[in-house]
C-alpha positions, 0 to 999 in steps of 0.5 A: 269601585271608583266613582266621579260626580260632576255638577253641570250648573248650566244644565242643572244635572249631575254626571256620574261616572263609575267603575264596577266589576262584572262577569263576562257572559257566554254570549259575549264570548261567542260574539268575540269568537264569531268576530275572530272566525270571520276575520280569519276567513277574510284574511286566509280564505278558509273557515275555522271552527268556533271551538278552535278559537280561544278568546280572553276574557272567557265566560265567567271571567271578571272584567272591569267596566266603566259607565257614565250617566246623567241625573236630572231631577224628574227624568228617569235614569239611563235604561242601561243601569237596569242591566248593570243592576242585574249584573252587579247589584253590589256595585249599585249598592256601593254607588248608592252608599257613595251618593248618600255619603257625598257631602256638598254644601250646594242643595241643588247637588244634594237633591240630585244625589238623593234623587239618583240614590232613590232611583237606583234603589228602585232598580234593585227591587 
C-alpha cells in the first residue's frame, strides 16, 4: 500500500492519499456490461445479450484503487471510507499503522495523524 500525507498549514488540515487493493463486485461488472450493451446498440442498432459481453476486470478480480481524503480536527472523515473499510479492512489497518508511525516534529501534524488513526479505527469496529 502506498500513501502520501500533505499538511496544509493555511487550512490546518491533513490531506491523505493512499492506494489499496480491492475485489471487483458483481454489480460493477454488470454496470460495465450494461454500458457496453448500450454502446453496441447505439453504434450497430441491434441488441446484444449481457451474457455475450465479456468485460475485464470481472467480479472477484483484484484491482488497485486510489483515494484521497482530508483530516481536520473535530470534523468527521469522508463517508466513503466506511465502504473502503468494509471492502478492504486490511488496507485501513495498514493506513492506521502508517499514520501512527508517521513522525513529524510539528505537533499540529501529530494531532491530525492521531485523530485520523482514531477515526479510522472507529470504522473498523
